[in-house]
Structure formats: structure tokens, C-alpha cells
NUKOLRO-406203 format. One record per residue: residue number from 0; residue in one letter; z, x, y of N, C-alpha, C in turn. Coordinates in steps of 0.1 Angstrom, whole numbers. Each point is the difference from the previous one (the first is absolute). Layout:
NUKOLRO-406203
PAMI|pos|code|n_c3|n_c1|n_c2|ca_c3|ca_c1|ca_c2|c_c3|c_c1|c_c2
PAMI|NUM|A|Z|X|Y|Z|X|Y|Z|X|Y
...
//
This chain:
NUKOLRO-406203
PAMI|pos|code|n_c3|n_c1|n_c2|ca_c3|ca_c1|ca_c2|c_c3|c_c1|c_c2
PAMI|0|M|-155|53|-108|13|7|-2|8|-1|11
PAMI|1|S|14|-3|-2|9|1|11|2|13|3
PAMI|2|M|3|2|14|3|11|6|15|4|-1
PAMI|3|L|7|-11|-4|16|2|-4|3|4|-15
PAMI|4|D|-10|6|-7|2|3|-12|7|14|-1
PAMI|5|K|13|-2|-3|9|13|1|-4|10|-10
PAMI|6|T|-7|-3|-10|-2|9|-11|-13|9|2
PAMI|7|A|-10|-6|10|-11|5|2|2|16|4
PAMI|8|P|-10|9|-5|0|15|5|-2|-2|16
PAMI|9|N|-6|-7|5|-3|0|17|9|-7|6
PAMI|10|A|12|-5|-6|10|-9|6|4|8|14
PAMI|11|Q|2|-8|11|6|5|12|14|4|-3
PAMI|12|P|5|12|5|12|3|0|12|-9|6
PAMI|13|F|-6|-8|11|7|-9|7|-8|-11|5
PAMI|14|F|1|-13|-5|-9|-10|1|1|-5|15
PAMI|15|L|-8|-6|5|0|-7|13|-8|-12|-1
PAMI|16|G|7|-11|7|-8|-14|2|4|-6|12
PAMI|17|T|-4|-11|2|6|-8|12|5|-14|-5
PAMI|18|F|10|-4|10|7|-13|-5|0|-11|9
PAMI|19|A|-2|-10|-4|1|-13|7|-11|-3|12
PAMI|20|S|-12|7|-2|-11|-3|8|-4|-15|-2
PAMI|21|N|3|-7|-9|-5|-13|-1|9|-11|7
PAMI|22|C|11|5|8|9|-9|6|-1|4|16
PAMI|23|S|0|-12|7|1|3|15|12|10|4
PAMI|24|G|-4|7|8|10|9|6|2|14|-11
PAMI|25|G|-6|-2|-11|4|11|-11|13|3|-3
PAMI|26|M|4|10|3|15|5|-1|8|1|12
PAMI|27|T|-5|-5|12|5|3|11|4|-13|8
PAMI|28|V|13|-3|3|4|-12|5|0|1|16
PAMI|29|T|-11|-1|4|-1|3|16|-10|-11|5
PAMI|30|K|2|0|16|-6|-8|6|-12|4|9
PAMI|31|V|-2|13|-3|-11|6|8|-15|-3|-4
PAMI|32|P|-8|-4|10|-14|-7|-2|-6|7|-10
PAMI|33|E|1|16|-2|-8|5|-11|5|1|-13
PAMI|34|R|10|-9|-3|5|-1|-12|-10|-5|-10
PAMI|35|W|1|4|-15|-10|-1|-9|-3|-15|-1
PAMI|36|V|-12|-4|-1|-7|-12|-3|-6|0|-13
PAMI|37|S|7|-8|-10|-3|1|-15|-14|-8|-4
PAMI|38|S|-10|2|9|-13|-8|-4|-8|8|-9
PAMI|39|W|-8|-8|-9|-7|5|-10|-9|13|6
PAMI|40|D|-5|-3|11|-10|11|4|9|14|4
PAMI|41|N|13|-2|4|8|12|5|3|5|-15
PAMI|42|N|4|-6|-10|4|4|-13|-10|9|-5
PAMI|43|L|-14|-9|-2|-13|10|-3|-2|12|7
PAMI|44|R|1|-1|13|-2|12|8|10|11|-6
PAMI|45|L|13|-4|-1|10|11|-4|-3|4|-14
PAMI|46|A|-2|-9|-9|-4|5|-14|-11|9|0
PAMI|47|H|-9|-2|7|-11|12|0|3|13|6
PAMI|48|L|9|0|11|4|11|5|10|9|-10
PAMI|49|L|7|-7|-7|9|3|-11|-7|6|-11
PAMI|50|D|-10|-7|-5|-8|4|-10|-7|14|2
PAMI|51|E|-7|0|11|-7|13|4|10|12|2
PAMI|52|A|11|-4|4|11|11|0|8|4|-13
PAMI|53|G|-3|-5|-9|6|2|-14|15|-4|0
PAMI|54|I|3|-10|9|13|-6|-3|-1|-8|-13
PAMI|55|D|13|0|-7|0|-4|-14|0|-14|-1
PAMI|56|F|9|-9|9|0|-14|-4|4|-8|12
PAMI|57|M|-1|-15|-2|4|-8|11|10|-8|-6
PAMI|58|L|10|-4|4|11|-9|-3|3|-13|9
PAMI|59|P|-2|-9|-4|2|-13|8|16|-6|-3
PAMI|60|I|3|-8|11|12|-8|-3|-4|-14|-2
PAMI|61|A|5|-7|-10|-2|-14|-2|10|-9|8
PAMI|62|R|-5|-7|10|9|-6|9|-5|-15|2
PAMI|63|W|9|-10|1|-4|-13|0|3|-8|13
PAMI|64|I|12|5|6|4|-4|14|3|11|9
PAMI|65|G|0|0|13|3|10|8|15|1|4
PAMI|66|Y|4|11|8|13|2|2|5|-5|14
PAMI|67|G|-8|-8|5|1|-6|15|2|9|10
PAMI|68|G|7|-2|12|3|9|10|-14|-3|9
PAMI|69|E|-3|6|11|-10|-2|8|-14|1|-5
PAMI|70|T|-4|11|-12|-10|4|-4|-2|-9|-14
PAMI|71|N|10|-6|-5|2|-5|-14|-8|11|-9
PAMI|72|F|8|12|0|-5|11|-8|-2|-4|-16
PAMI|73|H|-10|4|-4|-5|-4|-14|-4|-14|-2
PAMI|74|G|-3|-5|12|-4|-16|-2|-14|0|-5
PAMI|75|N|-7|8|5|-14|-1|-5|-3|11|-10
PAMI|76|V|-4|-4|-13|2|11|-11|-13|-4|-10
PAMI|77|L|-9|10|-3|-10|-3|-10|6|0|-14
PAMI|78|E|-4|-9|-8|6|0|-14|-6|13|-7
PAMI|79|T|9|4|-9|-2|14|-5|-10|1|-9
PAMI|80|I|-1|-8|-11|-9|1|-10|-15|-1|4
PAMI|81|T|-1|-10|8|-16|-2|6|0|12|9
PAMI|82|W|9|4|8|-3|11|10|-5|13|-9
PAMI|83|A|9|4|-10|-3|11|-8|-14|-3|-6
PAMI|84|A|-3|-11|-4|-14|0|-6|-12|1|7
PAMI|85|G|2|-4|12|-10|3|11|-2|13|5
PAMI|86|L|12|8|1|0|14|5|-6|7|-11
PAMI|87|L|5|-2|-14|-5|9|-11|-17|-3|-1
PAMI|88|A|-4|-10|1|-15|-2|0|-6|8|11
PAMI|89|L|5|3|10|-7|8|9|6|13|4
PAMI|90|T|6|7|-9|5|13|1|-6|7|-13
PAMI|91|R|5|13|-1|-6|8|-11|13|8|-7
PAMI|92|N|10|3|5|9|10|-7|13|-5|1
PAMI|93|I|5|-7|12|16|-3|2|5|-9|-9
PAMI|94|T|10|1|-5|8|-12|-7|4|-11|10
PAMI|95|V|1|-11|-3|5|-11|8|10|-8|-9
PAMI|96|F|11|-1|4|10|-8|-8|-1|-16|4
PAMI|97|A|5|-8|-9|2|-14|2|13|-1|-2
PAMI|98|T|7|-7|11|16|-1|-1|0|-15|-5
PAMI|99|T|9|-3|-11|0|-13|-4|16|-5|-3
PAMI|100|H|3|-11|5|13|-5|-3|0|-7|-13
PAMI|101|T|10|6|-10|-2|-7|-15|3|-15|3
PAMI|102|A|10|-5|7|3|-14|1|-12|-9|5
PAMI|103|A|-8|6|8|-11|-11|6|-14|2|-7
PAMI|104|N|1|11|-10|-15|0|-6|3|2|-15
PAMI|105|H|-9|-9|-8|1|-1|-12|-6|13|-7
PAMI|106|P|8|6|-10|-4|13|-5|-15|0|-9
PAMI|107|V|-3|-14|-6|-12|2|-6|-12|0|12
PAMI|108|V|3|-8|9|-12|1|13|0|14|5
PAMI|109|V|10|8|3|0|12|6|-5|12|-9
PAMI|110|A|4|-4|-13|-9|10|-9|-16|0|0
PAMI|111|K|-2|-11|1|-17|-5|0|-4|6|15
PAMI|112|Q|7|-2|9|-4|3|13|-2|15|2
PAMI|113|L|11|8|-4|-2|13|1|-9|6|-11
PAMI|114|A|-1|-4|-11|-11|5|-9|-13|-1|6
PAMI|115|T|-1|-12|7|-16|-2|7|-1|10|12
PAMI|116|I|10|3|7|-1|10|12|-1|13|-7
PAMI|117|D|6|4|-12|-2|12|-6|-15|3|-3
PAMI|118|Q|-8|-10|-1|-15|2|-2|-6|2|12
PAMI|119|I|3|-8|11|-5|1|13|3|14|5
PAMI|120|S|11|7|-2|6|11|6|-5|13|-10
PAMI|121|R|-4|-3|-13|0|11|-9|13|7|-2
PAMI|122|G|10|-7|-3|13|5|-3|9|4|14
PAMI|123|R|0|-4|11|6|2|11|10|-10|6
PAMI|124|I|2|-10|-7|11|-9|2|14|4|-5
PAMI|125|G|10|-4|9|14|3|-6|7|-12|3
PAMI|126|L|11|-1|-5|10|-11|0|15|2|5
PAMI|127|N|4|-7|12|11|3|4|8|-13|-2
PAMI|128|I|10|1|-10|8|-10|-4|13|-3|9
PAMI|129|V|1|-12|5|10|-4|8|9|-12|-7
PAMI|130|A|12|3|-3|8|-10|-7|6|-10|7
PAMI|131|G|0|3|15|5|-12|11|12|3|7
PAMI|132|W|0|-3|12|13|3|9|0|-10|10
PAMI|133|N|-12|-4|5|0|-5|14|1|-15|-1
PAMI|134|K|14|-5|1|3|-16|-2|-10|-9|8
PAMI|135|P|-2|2|13|-8|-9|8|-15|-2|-7
PAMI|136|E|-4|12|-5|-14|-3|-7|1|-8|-13
PAMI|137|Y|12|2|-8|1|-8|-11|0|-16|4
PAMI|138|E|8|-2|10|1|-14|5|-15|-5|5
PAMI|139|A|-7|8|7|-13|-4|3|-10|-3|-12
PAMI|140|L|4|6|-9|-8|-3|-13|5|-9|-9
PAMI|141|G|13|-5|5|5|-11|-11|7|6|-11
PAMI|142|L|5|13|2|6|8|-12|15|1|5
PAMI|143|T|7|3|-11|15|3|2|2|12|-3
PAMI|144|L|5|10|11|3|14|-3|11|2|-7
PAMI|145|P|1|5|-14|14|5|-7|9|8|9
PAMI|146|D|12|-5|-1|9|10|6|3|13|-3
PAMI|147|D|-2|1|-13|3|12|-7|-12|10|-3
PAMI|148|H|0|13|1|-12|8|-1|-4|2|-16
PAMI|149|A|11|-5|-10|-3|3|-14|-9|-13|-5
PAMI|150|T|3|-10|7|-10|-13|-3|-16|4|5
PAMI|151|R|-1|4|12|-11|3|6|-8|10|-7
PAMI|152|Y|9|11|-5|-9|11|-7|-3|-3|-16
PAMI|153|G|11|-11|-5|-3|-6|-13|-12|-7|1
PAMI|154|Y|-4|-8|8|-14|-7|3|-11|10|2
PAMI|155|A|1|9|7|-10|11|3|-3|8|-12
PAMI|156|Q|10|1|-10|-3|9|-10|-7|-8|-10
PAMI|157|E|4|-14|-3|-9|-7|-9|-14|-3|7
PAMI|158|W|-1|-1|12|-14|-2|7|-8|13|-3
PAMI|159|F|6|11|2|-10|12|-2|-2|3|-15
PAMI|160|D|8|-4|-9|0|1|-15|-14|-8|-3
PAMI|161|I|-1|-11|5|-11|-11|-3|-13|8|6
PAMI|162|V|1|5|12|-12|8|5|-5|11|-8
PAMI|163|R|10|7|-5|-3|13|-8|-5|-4|-12
PAMI|164|A|5|-10|-7|-7|-7|-11|-14|-2|0
PAMI|165|L|-3|-9|10|-13|-2|5|-9|10|0
PAMI|166|W|5|11|6|-8|10|3|-3|9|-12
PAMI|167|S|11|-2|-12|-1|9|-11|-5|-6|-12
PAMI|168|R|1|-13|-3|0|-8|-13|-15|-6|0
PAMI|169|T|-6|3|-12|-13|-2|-1|-3|-14|-7
PAMI|170|E|11|-8|-4|-1|-13|-6|10|-9|8
PAMI|171|A|-5|-14|-2|8|-9|9|14|-1|-7
PAMI|172|F|12|-2|8|13|-1|-4|8|-12|7
PAMI|173|D|11|-4|-4|10|-10|3|10|10|7
PAMI|174|W|7|-6|10|11|6|8|12|-11|1
PAMI|175|N|9|4|-6|12|-10|0|13|9|6
PAMI|176|G|0|0|12|11|7|7|9|-8|7
PAMI|177|T|10|8|9|9|-9|8|-6|-8|10
PAMI|178|H|-10|6|9|-7|-6|12|-12|-6|-5
PAMI|179|F|-9|5|-7|-14|-2|-4|0|-7|-14
PAMI|180|K|-9|-11|-2|-4|-5|-12|-14|0|1
PAMI|181|L|-7|9|-10|-14|2|3|-7|-3|-14
PAMI|182|K|-12|-6|-3|-5|-3|-12|-16|6|2
PAMI|183|N|-2|9|-11|-13|3|-1|-7|6|11
PAMI|184|V|7|9|6|-6|9|12|-4|12|-5
PAMI|185|L|-12|6|8|-7|12|-2|-4|5|12
PAMI|186|G|1|11|0|-5|9|14|-11|7|-4
PAMI|187|D|-12|-6|7|-14|4|-3|-8|-3|12
PAMI|188|P|-3|11|8|-1|13|-2|14|6|3
PAMI|189|R|1|13|-6|13|8|3|-4|13|11
PAMI|190|P|9|4|5|-3|12|11|-5|11|-11
PAMI|191|S|-8|7|8|-7|13|-7|11|10|-4
PAMI|192|S|9|2|8|10|8|0|12|-4|5
PAMI|193|P|14|7|-3|10|-5|6|2|-1|16
PAMI|194|L|5|-10|6|-1|0|14|14|7|4
PAMI|195|P|0|5|10|13|6|8|8|-11|2
PAMI|196|I|13|0|-3|10|-12|1|10|6|11
PAMI|197|L|3|-7|10|10|4|11|11|-12|2
PAMI|198|N|11|5|2|12|-12|0|9|7|11
PAMI|199|A|4|-8|11|9|3|9|15|-4|-4
PAMI|200|A|8|7|-2|13|-3|-6|11|7|8
PAMI|201|G|11|-7|3|13|6|4|12|-2|-8
PAMI|202|S|0|-11|-7|12|-6|-8|-3|8|-14
PAMI|203|E|13|-1|-6|1|6|-12|-10|-4|-12
PAMI|204|E|-1|-14|2|-10|-8|-10|-14|4|5
PAMI|205|G|-1|0|12|-16|2|5|-4|16|-4
PAMI|206|R|10|9|1|-3|14|-3|-2|0|-17
PAMI|207|K|6|-6|-7|0|-1|-15|-14|-6|-4
PAMI|208|F|-5|-11|7|-13|-4|0|-9|8|2
PAMI|209|A|0|8|12|-9|11|4|-2|9|-12
PAMI|210|V|12|5|-3|-2|12|-11|-5|-3|-13
PAMI|211|R|1|-13|-3|-6|-6|-12|-14|-1|1
PAMI|212|N|-7|-4|12|-11|-6|1|-10|6|9
PAMI|213|A|6|7|9|-10|4|11|-4|15|-1
PAMI|214|D|-11|2|6|-4|16|2|7|6|12
PAMI|215|F|4|-10|11|3|4|13|11|-9|3
PAMI|216|L|12|5|4|11|-9|8|-2|1|14
PAMI|217|F|1|-8|9|-1|-1|14|13|-1|7
PAMI|218|T|5|9|7|12|0|7|1|5|12
PAMI|219|P|7|-4|10|2|8|14|6|15|-1
PAMI|220|A|-4|7|9|5|15|1|7|-1|13
PAMI|221|I|12|-4|0|10|0|12|9|12|3
PAMI|222|D|5|6|-13|8|12|2|-6|8|-11
PAMI|223|L|-7|10|2|-9|8|-12|10|9|-7
PAMI|224|A|12|3|3|10|6|-11|3|-13|-9
PAMI|225|R|3|-11|5|3|-10|-9|-13|-4|-8
PAMI|226|S|-11|0|5|-13|-3|-7|-2|11|-13
PAMI|227|R|4|13|6|-2|10|-13|9|-1|-12
PAMI|228|D|11|-7|2|10|-1|-11|-7|-14|-6
PAMI|229|E|-2|-10|6|-5|-10|-5|-12|1|-10
PAMI|230|I|-9|9|6|-14|1|-6|4|7|-13
PAMI|231|A|9|11|-1|2|8|-11|7|-11|-11
PAMI|232|A|10|-9|4|6|-8|-10|-10|-10|-5
PAMI|233|L|-10|-6|9|-11|-9|-6|-7|7|-10
PAMI|234|K|-3|14|3|-10|7|-12|8|2|-11
PAMI|235|E|12|3|-1|10|1|-10|0|-12|-9
PAMI|236|Q|2|-12|7|1|-15|-4|-14|-1|-6
PAMI|237|A|-11|2|3|-12|-2|-5|-2|9|-12
PAMI|238|V|3|12|-1|1|6|-13|7|-4|-11
PAMI|239|A|11|-7|3|10|-3|-9|-7|-15|-5
PAMI|240|A|-8|-5|8|-5|-12|-5|-14|0|-6
PAMI|241|G|-4|15|-1|-12|1|-7|-14|-1|9
PAMI|242|S|4|0|14|-13|-3|8|-1|9|13
PAMI|243|S|-8|-2|8|-2|11|10|-2|-9|13
PAMI|244|V|7|3|12|-1|-7|11|2|10|11
PAMI|245|D|-9|-3|10|0|10|13|5|-9|11
PAMI|246|V|4|6|11|3|-7|11|-6|0|12
PAMI|247|L|-7|-11|5|-5|1|13|8|-6|11
PAMI|248|T|-3|3|12|7|-5|12|-10|-3|11
PAMI|249|F|6|-5|12|-9|-6|9|3|8|15
PAMI|250|A|-9|2|8|2|8|11|-8|-7|13
PAMI|251|H|5|1|10|-8|-4|12|-2|10|10
PAMI|252|V|-14|2|4|-5|11|6|-4|-3|17
PAMI|253|V|8|9|7|-4|2|14|-5|14|4
PAMI|254|C|-11|2|-1|-5|14|1|-8|2|13
PAMI|255|R|5|10|8|-8|2|11|-1|15|4
PAMI|256|P|-9|6|10|0|14|1|14|7|6
PAMI|257|S|8|-10|5|14|7|4|11|-8|-5
PAMI|258|E|12|5|-1|9|-6|-5|5|-11|9
PAMI|259|K|-1|3|13|4|-9|10|-9|-12|2
PAMI|260|E|-12|2|-3|-8|-12|-2|3|-9|-11
PAMI|261|A|3|6|-12|2|-8|-11|15|-6|4
PAMI|262|K|9|6|3|13|-6|3|0|-12|10
PAMI|263|D|-8|3|11|-1|-10|10|-7|-13|-4
PAMI|264|Y|-10|1|-10|-7|-11|-4|9|-7|-10
PAMI|265|L|9|7|-9|10|-7|-8|8|-8|8
PAMI|266|E|6|7|12|10|-10|6|-7|-12|6
PAMI|267|H|-14|2|2|-5|-12|9|-4|-9|-11
PAMI|268|F|-6|1|-10|-2|-11|-10|12|-3|-10
PAMI|269|G|8|8|-3|9|-2|-8|15|-2|4
PAMI|270|R|2|0|13|12|-4|6|-1|-9|11
PAMI|271|T|-7|6|11|-1|-8|13|-7|-15|-4
PAMI|272|N|-13|2|-7|-6|-12|-5|1|-5|-15
PAMI|273|A|11|4|-5|1|-6|-13|3|-13|0
PAMI|274|D|-5|-9|-9|3|-14|-3|15|-1|-8
PAMI|275|W|10|2|10|14|1|-8|2|-12|-7
PAMI|276|A|-3|-11|5|2|-13|-7|-4|-2|-15
PAMI|277|A|-12|7|-2|-6|1|-14|6|12|-7
PAMI|278|V|3|10|6|8|10|-8|13|-5|-3
PAMI|279|D|8|-6|8|13|-7|-4|-1|-10|-13
PAMI|280|N|-11|-7|1|-3|-10|-13|-4|8|-11
PAMI|281|L|-7|12|2|-4|8|-12|13|6|-6
PAMI|282|V|9|7|8|12|5|-4|9|-9|-7
PAMI|283|R|1|-13|8|10|-9|-8|-5|-4|-13
PAMI|284|L|-13|-2|-3|-4|-3|-13|1|11|-10
PAMI|285|Q|-2|11|4|1|12|-10|16|1|-4
PAMI|286|F|8|-3|12|15|0|-4|1|-11|-11
PAMI|287|A|-4|-12|4|6|-11|-10|-8|-1|-14
PAMI|288|H|-12|5|-2|-6|-1|-12|-5|10|-7
PAMI|289|A|-2|13|6|-6|11|-7|9|13|0
PAMI|290|Q|-4|8|-8|7|14|0|-9|9|-1
PAMI|291|S|-12|-1|6|-11|10|3|6|12|8
PAMI|292|F|7|-4|10|7|10|10|14|0|-4
PAMI|293|P|5|14|-1|16|2|-1|7|-8|9
PAMI|294|H|10|-10|-3|5|-9|11|9|8|8
PAMI|295|D|5|11|-3|10|8|7|-10|7|11
PAMI|296|L|-11|2|-1|-9|5|10|-7|-9|8
PAMI|297|L|-2|-11|-4|-9|-10|6|3|-4|14
PAMI|298|A|13|0|3|5|-2|15|-3|11|9
PAMI|299|L|0|12|-5|-4|11|6|-13|4|4
PAMI|300|I|-10|-8|-6|-14|2|3|-9|-10|6
PAMI|301|R|9|-9|8|-6|-13|7|-14|3|8
PAMI|302|D|2|15|7|-11|3|7|-13|6|-8
PAMI|303|R|4|4|-13|-11|4|-8|-6|-14|-5
PAMI|304|M|6|-10|-3|-6|-13|-3|-10|-2|10
PAMI|305|A|1|3|13|-10|-5|10|-11|7|0
PAMI|306|A|3|15|-1|-9|10|2|-11|1|-13
PAMI|307|G|6|-4|-12|-8|2|-12|6|-5|-13
PAMI|308|H|6|-12|2|7|-8|-10|8|8|-9
PAMI|309|G|8|9|5|9|7|-6|-6|13|-7
PAMI|310|G|-13|2|3|-7|13|-5|4|14|5
PAMI|311|F|-1|9|-9|3|13|5|-8|3|14
PAMI|312|P|8|6|11|-7|2|12|-7|13|-1
PAMI|313|L|-16|0|4|-7|11|2|-5|1|12
PAMI|314|T|9|8|10|-4|-4|13|-1|14|6
PAMI|315|G|-11|5|7|1|12|7|-16|5|0
PAMI|316|T|-1|12|-1|-14|8|0|-4|0|-14
PAMI|317|P|-13|3|-3|-4|0|-12|8|9|-9
PAMI|318|E|5|12|6|7|8|-9|13|-6|-3
PAMI|319|Q|5|-7|10|14|-7|-3|-1|-12|-10
PAMI|320|V|-11|-6|-1|-4|-12|-8|-1|7|-15
PAMI|321|A|-7|11|1|-3|7|-13|12|5|-5
PAMI|322|D|9|5|7|16|5|-5|5|-13|-5
PAMI|323|G|1|-12|7|7|-12|-6|-5|-1|-15
PAMI|324|I|-12|-2|-2|-7|-1|-14|3|11|-9
PAMI|325|T|2|11|5|3|12|-7|15|-1|-6
PAMI|326|E|8|-6|8|15|-5|-4|1|-11|-10
PAMI|327|L|-9|-9|1|-2|-10|-11|-2|5|-11
PAMI|328|H|-9|9|1|-7|6|-15|11|10|-6
PAMI|329|E|9|7|8|11|9|-3|11|-8|-7
PAMI|330|A|1|-12|7|12|-8|-5|-4|-8|-12
PAMI|331|G|-12|2|-7|-2|-4|-13|-9|-13|-2
PAMI|332|F|-3|-6|13|-10|-11|0|-15|5|-5
PAMI|333|R|-5|-9|-6|-14|2|-6|-11|-4|10
PAMI|334|G|4|-6|11|-9|-6|10|5|-9|8
PAMI|335|S|-7|-3|12|3|-9|10|-10|-9|5
PAMI|336|T|3|-11|5|-8|-8|7|-1|3|15
PAMI|337|L|-10|-2|7|2|3|15|-4|-13|8
PAMI|338|S|7|-2|11|-3|-12|9|-2|7|14
PAMI|339|F|-7|-9|8|-1|4|13|0|-15|9
PAMI|340|V|0|2|14|1|-11|7|-14|-7|-1
PAMI|341|D|-10|9|1|-15|-5|-1|-6|10|-12
PAMI|342|Y|1|-5|-11|-3|10|-11|-15|7|1
PAMI|343|A|-10|-10|3|-14|5|3|-2|8|11
PAMI|344|E|7|-1|10|-1|8|12|7|14|0
PAMI|345|E|11|0|-6|9|12|-1|-3|8|-12
PAMI|346|F|-4|-5|-12|-4|9|-13|-7|9|2
PAMI|347|P|-12|-1|9|-9|11|1|8|14|4
PAMI|348|Y|8|-1|10|6|9|5|11|8|-11
PAMI|349|F|4|-9|-7|8|6|-11|-8|6|-9
PAMI|350|R|-11|-5|-5|-9|6|-9|-6|13|5
PAMI|351|D|-1|2|12|-6|13|4|9|11|6
PAMI|352|T|12|-5|1|9|12|2|13|1|-10
PAMI|353|V|5|-10|-6|11|1|-9|-6|4|-15
PAMI|354|L|-10|-7|-5|-5|4|-12|-4|13|-3
PAMI|355|P|-9|8|9|0|14|-3|12|7|-1
PAMI|356|I|10|-3|8|13|7|-1|7|-3|-14
PAMI|357|L|0|-11|-4|4|-3|-14|-9|7|-12
PAMI|358|E|-13|1|3|-8|5|-9|4|19|-1
PAMI|359|Q|1|5|12|5|13|0|14|3|-6
PAMI|360|R|7|-10|0|14|2|-7|-1|-4|-15
PAMI|361|G|-12|-4|-5|-1|-4|-15|5|-12|-3
PAMI|362|I|5|-9|13|6|-13|-5|-12|-11|-2
PAMI|363|R|-12|3|7|-12|-7|-5|-12|9|-3
PAMI|364|I|-8|-7|-7|-14|6|-4|-9|-7|9
PAMI|365|A|-9|9|7|-12|-7|7|-9|-6|-9
PAMI|366|P|-8|-11|5|-7|-9|-9|-11|10|-8
PAMI|367|A|-6|9|8|-10|6|-7|4|8|-12
PAMI|368|A|13|7|1|6|7|-11|3|-9|-10
PAMI|369|M|6|-13|2|3|-10|-9|-15|-2|-9
PAMI|370|Q|-10|-1|7|-12|-4|-7|-5|12|-9
PAMI|371|S|4|11|4|-5|12|-7|9|2|-14
PAMI|372|V|11|-6|-1|8|2|-11|-4|-12|-9
PAMI|373|A|-3|-12|4|-2|-11|-7|-10|1|-11
//
């Protein structure tokens, strides 16, 4: 069963996961030698640490070419469906998402892949749907990126409608849609329970798609006052559509015993040794093709793109990091991913110092208490 079941009696008040550990550099566009190496061994080590600590999920980025610069940020990437299957076979509780580009993956194939992983994991696989935005990746795959979001999300809607049909219908069917013509298809096996569905969206079309289809909309937390209003509006929109969507965000952690140590290290890896050429490529592509970040704020957060891919900064002592997570919770976010310069080396300190504070505040439930409720 997925730890992201929002209706479960023992659901966490605030979900925590990791983001992009399948990608070289993770979420940190830096040249420091200790930057994250996205090898299988490192990912498995991290997954075991997270699983034992009661962290809820791991979320990957599906990437096909890097961002250049000295490090070719995200140039080395583990494919997300096979990555998820391997991690889920070797863990016990954590949910792992597969991130899937609708344009690059046939819905009948994906439906079968995830139904298979559902059996491997006993219900712990999730699906992160990407309608597409990165034009150079489309070109690398021999595809054409539609200029308008309406076309991208129209394709994604039909794609996901087919996946849902394969997961729910018990008899073979034909499909005569705008983008797909299918004959005599049947989803067997089907997932044992509904998968948690995630979608990152900033455009109006994207958010409508998320409200209709997703359990969680994934969006940056740049200005928390602005986020609070956006979350309230999204929830109203979901109610009007007869659905329920919660909002997740992403954050980057630099946690040290003193605030000075944390800030000095942030300056070291996120400014002095940032891979600014890769950062600028990333910002340029976001401006040109995506609306995941509000464009009126994107130019203001170039340094955040280096330090944590634009994620909410959690920098300081354990108490200060816990305060930042508390602020996200109070703004209405249902959870957040976490990233580190070196996930596996830095997470244990977060586990030992920050998680107990969150448990004391009622924002997290300790794993032992979770098991007693289950």
C-alpha cells in the first residue's frame, strides 16, 4: 500500500520525499567534487536510509540529455521506470514514482509496466505524468514539441484516459481518439489499488489537467504568501470539478550545527562553485518552453536554480530547517521533496536532528507510531 494514501487513518500530516536522486548532480547545479553521483549503488543506499526512516516517497526526473556547462548537469540519468522497479523490489514501505513523458512512452506499454511494478512492490508504485516542455529533448528523440500548452495537455489527457481505461476495464476494447487508434486492447494484470498520480504544472491548461487527474500537483514555493493563495484557489477549482487535489513542493536542504556553517557551505557550492553555464541553460529553457516557474519571478531566483534547481531553501540549523518545513505546512502544502548536495551523506543528520523536531510539532508521525496505528 502506498504511503501517499491521503485517506488512510495513519497518513502523515506532511509528506516528505526526495527528488531527482536518479540524476547526476541531483538538484544542485554545482562543480564541487562531493556533488551527487547518481549511480545505482548510491540510489539503493539512499532508498534503504529513507525506507528505514519512514520517508514517504522518492520522485525521479525523466531526462534524456544534460544541460551542458562544465558538469553537463543531468547528463547521467537512470531511467525512471526501471529505476523504480529495482528500488521497490529491495525496499519495504516507501513509495517510488515513475516519471513518464507522455510523448515518448506509449500508454498501453506504460499501463502494463506499472501494473507489473504494482505486483513487485505490493502497491507502492506511483506515476508522475509529464506533458513535456524541454524542446532539445524532444529533438533528441526525433519528436516535435507543440508550441501551445493546450495541444500538449490534450495529448496527455487522451494518453492518461487510455491508461485509466486499461487499469479499470475488464474486457478488451477499441479506442478511436484524436491521437491514438487502438484495437482490441486489454489491461491484464491491473494494479491492485489506485496509484498516486502526480503532475507538475504551472500553466492554466496544466493546472486544469492536474485538478482533473492528479492526487498531487507539484509546484515551486517561491513566495509563500503567493503560494497560500494559489493553493486555496486550486482546492476550490478541484471541488468545483468534483475532484480532490493536494499540492506538493520541493526544497533543498543545507543543515548544519550552526547557521554560519550552513550559510558558508551554501555560498561555497551554490555560488562560488556553481556551474553557471548549466544554470543559464536551465533558466533559458524554462523561460522558452515551460511555465512550471512563474516567469515574473524566474529571473529573480537564478541563485536558487544553482543551489537547488529553484527549490525552497532550507538552510541553517536543525531548528531553522524545521521552521522552514513548518512554514510550508502552514502555507497549505501537503508535503515537500528534499534534496541535498550529497543525499546519502547528508540525510542521516537531517533524520537524526530535524525529523524529531517535526514529530514534536505534530507535522510528522514517527515510524513506530505509524505502525501502531496501521
